[in-house]
C-alpha positions in Angstrom: -44.0 -86.9 -113.5 -44.6 -87.8 -109.7 -42.0 -89.0 -107.6 -43.6 -92.8 -107.7 -43.6 -92.3 -112.0 -40.3 -91.0 -111.7 -39.1 -94.5 -109.5 -41.2 -96.5 -112.3 -39.6 -94.8 -115.0 -36.0 -95.2 -113.7 -36.7 -98.7 -112.8 -37.7 -99.4 -116.5 -34.5 -97.6 -117.8 -32.3 -99.8 -115.8 -34.4 -103.3 -116.3 -33.5 -102.5 -120.3 -30.2 -102.2 -119.6 -30.3 -106.0 -117.8 -32.7 -107.8 -120.4 -31.4 -105.9 -123.7 -27.8 -105.2 -123.3 -26.4 -107.9 -120.8 -28.7 -110.4 -121.8 -28.8 -110.4 -125.7 -25.9 -108.1 -126.3 -27.6 -105.1 -128.1 -24.7 -102.4 -127.8 -27.0 -99.9 -129.6 -29.4 -100.0 -126.7 -26.2 -99.3 -124.3 -25.5 -96.5 -126.1 -28.8 -95.0 -125.9 -29.0 -96.0 -122.3 -25.7 -94.9 -120.6 -24.8 -91.0 -120.2 -21.6 -90.4 -122.1 -20.7 -88.7 -118.8 -21.5 -91.9 -116.9 -19.3 -92.7 -113.7 -18.8 -96.2 -112.3 -18.2 -95.7 -108.7 -17.5 -99.9 -108.2 -15.4 -100.4 -111.3 -14.3 -104.3 -112.2 -10.8 -105.3 -112.7 -8.9 -103.9 -116.0 -11.5 -101.9 -116.6 -12.3 -98.1 -116.6 -15.0 -96.4 -114.2 -16.6 -94.7 -117.3 -18.6 -95.6 -119.9 -16.2 -97.5 -122.0 -15.3 -99.4 -119.3 -18.6 -100.8 -119.1 -18.9 -101.4 -122.5 -15.3 -103.5 -121.7 -16.9 -105.5 -119.4 -20.4 -106.2 -120.5 -18.2 -107.2 -123.8 -15.5 -109.7 -121.4 -18.5 -111.2 -119.7 -20.2 -112.1 -123.1 -17.5 -113.4 -124.2 -16.4 -115.5 -121.3 -19.7 -117.0 -120.7 -21.5 -118.6 -123.6 -25.5 -117.9 -123.0 -24.8 -115.0 -120.4 -28.0 -113.8 -119.0 -29.3 -112.1 -115.6 -32.6 -113.1 -113.6 -33.7 -109.8 -112.0 -35.3 -111.2 -107.9 -36.0 -107.9 -107.4 -35.9 -103.5 -108.0 -36.5 -100.7 -105.6 -36.2 -97.5 -106.5 -36.3 -93.9 -104.7 -36.3 -91.3 -107.2 -33.6 -91.3 -109.2 -31.5 -94.4 -107.6 -32.8 -97.9 -108.4 -31.5 -100.9 -107.0 -31.3 -104.3 -108.3 -30.9 -107.8 -106.9 -30.1 -110.1 -109.8 -28.3 -113.6 -110.6 -26.1 -113.9 -113.3 -25.8 -117.3 -115.7 -23.6 -118.5 -117.8 -21.5 -121.4 -119.4 -17.3 -120.7 -118.9 -16.6 -121.0 -122.6 -13.7 -118.3 -122.8 -11.3 -116.7 -120.8 -12.2 -114.9 -117.4 -9.8 -113.1 -114.5 -6.6 -115.6 -116.3 -8.9 -118.4 -115.5 -9.1 -120.4 -119.2 -12.3 -122.1 -120.4 -14.2 -124.5 -118.0 -17.2 -125.7 -119.7 -18.8 -125.4 -116.4 -22.6 -123.8 -115.8 -21.9 -120.8 -113.4 -24.2 -118.4 -111.6 -23.4 -115.8 -109.1 -25.4 -112.6 -107.5 -25.3 -109.1 -108.0 -26.5 -106.1 -106.4 -26.5 -103.0 -108.1 -27.6 -99.4 -107.7 -28.1 -96.8 -110.8 -28.9 -93.4 -110.9 -31.1 -92.8 -113.8 -31.1 -88.7 -115.0 -33.5 -87.9 -118.3 -33.8 -91.5 -119.5 -30.1 -92.3 -119.0 -27.7 -94.0 -116.6 -25.6 -91.5 -115.0 -24.0 -93.5 -112.2 -23.5 -96.8 -110.6 -22.5 -98.5 -107.5 -22.4 -102.4 -107.2 -21.4 -105.7 -105.5 -20.9 -108.6 -107.0 -20.6 -112.1 -105.8 -17.0 -112.8 -107.9 -16.1 -115.1 -104.9 -19.2 -117.4 -105.3 -17.9 -117.2 -109.1 -14.3 -117.6 -108.8 -14.9 -120.9 -106.5 -17.5 -122.5 -109.3 -14.6 -122.0 -112.0 -12.1 -124.3 -109.7 -10.1 -121.2 -108.8 -10.6 -119.9 -105.3 -8.6 -117.0 -104.0 -5.0 -117.8 -102.8 -5.2 -121.2 -105.0 -2.4 -120.1 -106.5 -0.5 -119.6 -104.2 1.6 -122.1 -102.0 0.8 -124.0 -99.0 1.9 -122.2 -96.3 
């Protein structure tokens, strides 16, 4: 497969993760797409840097935000490494990072880089705008701290 063909195939795997796993909660597809030796180089709070940790993260997000889904704005790939810019949307119906449900509709941006080898996601690096999310939930960082 040409480099362009490999990049397009890798983008399709990452897009399938967003559309079928993150958006629809299809964890059979999750098991199919993520390598058993997957490594998350930027794990989130209360998760481990491996495949079970990502499963926990996706489950927590889907439980905390009813109608949770992502909109992909763009993707680019260089060989096996796919970078995706997307916005997540949902309604806060379950506890998230210690914040009780607010019923608020939220959205936050994320940039992810995922390595795809032999049709499996093997590595992840990502940055999500959790500061914006916490502000939308009415719980900005430091809000539980006494004023000085």
